[in-house]
Phi, psi and omega in degrees: 000135184269135183251144174293140175270143183290343185247047179286145173274169174302143179292149172277183180300144185289124177300146176305129178086359184257152177248127177257139186239117182243102182276122182259002184173153173096354177246090186126352179207160176264095184138178178060037184286127175194126182229130177255131176261139166233128168216135178056036177083000183238157182244148174230127182255130172249111187058158187202077193251181180252157168246136178270140186296154174256175183303331183276011179236066182296138174090349185279130179272316176212160174240131184258155160300151177279107183275004186301330187286343176242006184302320177281359181240029186297329180284350176276350184284121177288313190185164171249124172261127180255124188276334175191178192259026169288148185298326185280012175232342182232354194292329186271357182304318180297330183283330173290320184278351169298324186285320181209101189292338188258018174294118178298134170261121173249135183181179184279174189297312186286329182292315179288339175285321176294320180292321186294324178295325176298303187294335179296315180300334173268004178063040178245135172255103183285159173265118183240146177223103186283140177225164173218171180306139179094343178290146169233132176211158176245131176238113185054232179272010188247118179262117189262140171222133185257136189231130179294131170231154184264136181207185180280008178225138176301159166072016172303144173227141161271162180225130170262124182243115177252134179226183178296346178276342183134199181242129178247135179240115179254119184285341197058198174281137180202160167213183187231058177291118179279352178231056188291147179302326182260005179079001183261105184260165175295129185279086180285339171294324176293323184300312181301318182293324175297321183292322177294325180285332181112110177256115180281328179215118188251120177250093188260149175301130186252355192313316186254018192291340176277350186270118177292161176079220185232151180286130185306142174294141182302325187301337181284351180281321185312306181300325180290318176299313180302321179290319177300314177300315183292333180275338185293122181277336184244206180284158181239135178245123172252125180253134177207176172293143180294351179247010183267084182305315181300319181295319181298323177295321175300313177300313174308309181301314178299319176296317183291323182290335179253026179051053179239147167270153180242137172237134177271129186238126180117130187304315185283329173300309179296319185298312183287323180283339173294319179293314184300323181291310187309313188272358176094005185277342181234130183253127183250114176281129179050216179258047182302324190271129175233157178292140180305329177298339181261008185297332183286347177281352181240145174302149186301330183282006172241022183228140170235134174252125182250113190226170175271165169114022180291343181255014181070018177303130191292341176259004175280166189305311190297317180300324179292320178298318180293333180269006188061030187239043177203153183295338171276134179228156176234158179197196180303138180088348175269153184242128182243125181246122174266098186265044170208170182269169176279122168287130181304134182106345186256003187307308187297322182288323175296312182290335175294320181288323179297319185296320180290323177292322178290326175298332177281353178101003180282152166272129183255123177245129184212185192295333183292332189234000176198154183274074178260001174207144166236159186281155175270011190234146186290133174276179188305314183297320174294324180293318178303320177300316181296321178295322184282331177285316188276328188045060181294151176278330178222146179231133180225096182299138176230172174063083180158164174289173184303320185293326176291321179295317176298314178306315183295315174305323182292322180297316180301317182295317182302330179269004175113355175291124181303135183309324177294344179260012175255112180261109179268104175254165177239173181299135177094336184283126187267135182230131184250131174263101184236127179054032179087001185236130179268129180215149175286133181237003181149189177213155177241159182303141185200065177276184170280139174247110193264131171264121183228094183069243179264355181268147173228121181074006176270353172253149182227192184297325183295322173298319183290329175296314178299323182288325176291320177294319179300321180287322189263325186238355178079187175215163177231133173243139183235126182242131173213146173253127181244157180284141177286345182271318184234357174081009183283158179286116183269315178221150181089197358296143168246134189246122173234147187224155167223131180088006182240136185266001180299149183282166179300322179305315174299315181294327180300334181304332185279339190296315177299324185293313178300312184301315182296318182292325177297311181298319177304312186295324181284332177293331184276000181097006178280118177234340176300125177303323176302317179300315183293321176301318177300318176302318180299314188299312178302310183300307180296320179292317176293324173296314180290337180281325184267327182274315185263347191051044178228163174236063188288170172283137183242122183250091181274134178231122177239123186241136178267148176220000000 
């Protein structure tokens, strides 16, 4: 298996007749999925998703793919193909369309409905092209064929892209559930036909490549939810992804069977499920659904609340419920169900919410103590089936952390793919398919782009480092007034702190040291206020490190009078 080198140069021009693959997200993390294909001077984008921030990225709302590699070539983009409607595959579409609003979006009915609703909030009118499994269409030099795949959201598609360089098959997120709730299985017959025709480069989902065997069928969740609901004495709160239509259907069915009403909580949950009902992907028995404003009209044992926040997102409904910051409250007798898996990196946030809910007296049911969720991704056994059916000439694992990509590559080798034909790339690493062989040819810049409030890409790692220091170490400000004539200290130093527990008496220790350092500096000819600020910063920093054993942010201020 070929590994990317950390010091790769920019790739050269694409040779005639070759296909270039540029992953701009999703290779090295779970989320932010985006892959760009180039052939004959034209580009095709597959997915355009977001990554959700972790604890070490304070204040960040979303993380986008880095569009800089294609920013100067927006007019070369033929279309964006969206494999399914999860946020990590469609969430960044509005930010790409801000750069060029008429890029066609190709996807299934539900996927396009979800993305259109999102774009409406951004006041963007998209160009949409609906497809379904079995459809074939051509955009520029790319001939596309769509294949049904099963996932944790309806209407997911794999896409086969054929060019003069050969055929590439991108699975999107998928699994091989043989008893899917909607009866729509992964079309292995289509995979076999593609395999017979020849798959030159296979890009398979790697998220569960480390998990042995086969992913559990969604149908096994229903009876478990039914038992949990039947035993719950008070209200029930179920947290899931706002786009997980299948799980919401199971919750609705279990509620109806146990004589409970369901209220949807959270803007994205209400928006997405309204779309799913309108398009026929979600079935509502009787009058099971009620407005969240009416839940007080029913006894607690007749209510189920379906909400967002299964990943511990601080502003989602469940986190706010745990923090007493929501109109919905939970307490003894109530049951909270986490009906989704943990995305790597979110563990601390989720357990913080679980502890908060438990402290309030609620019973918390999650994947660790009951089978209330199954993964939407193919495990190792399913991936082995795909390799044996397709017999791809080259493999480039996608969608996962490095360990997932490596595990997926190892599975390919076990089925007979030559190790030198398995390409392990990361975000930004460019792979060319030339004369039937895939190889790494360079890398493009591919950093994280942070959405912070209304700003996009304006904060960087240095800003986040400052935020972490402020959060973990606090800060010290030192204010002093000096004479404009001779640089002597006229007033101060005054020391102020935030986030430090030390008493005023301890802080007074530093005042004479700062004054002495300033006097010494002015005697040696330092009169520039910036130089004096640096003197203050060094003295206070040294004192804080030795006396307080801390490394706070230090803000020195020197004013001339």
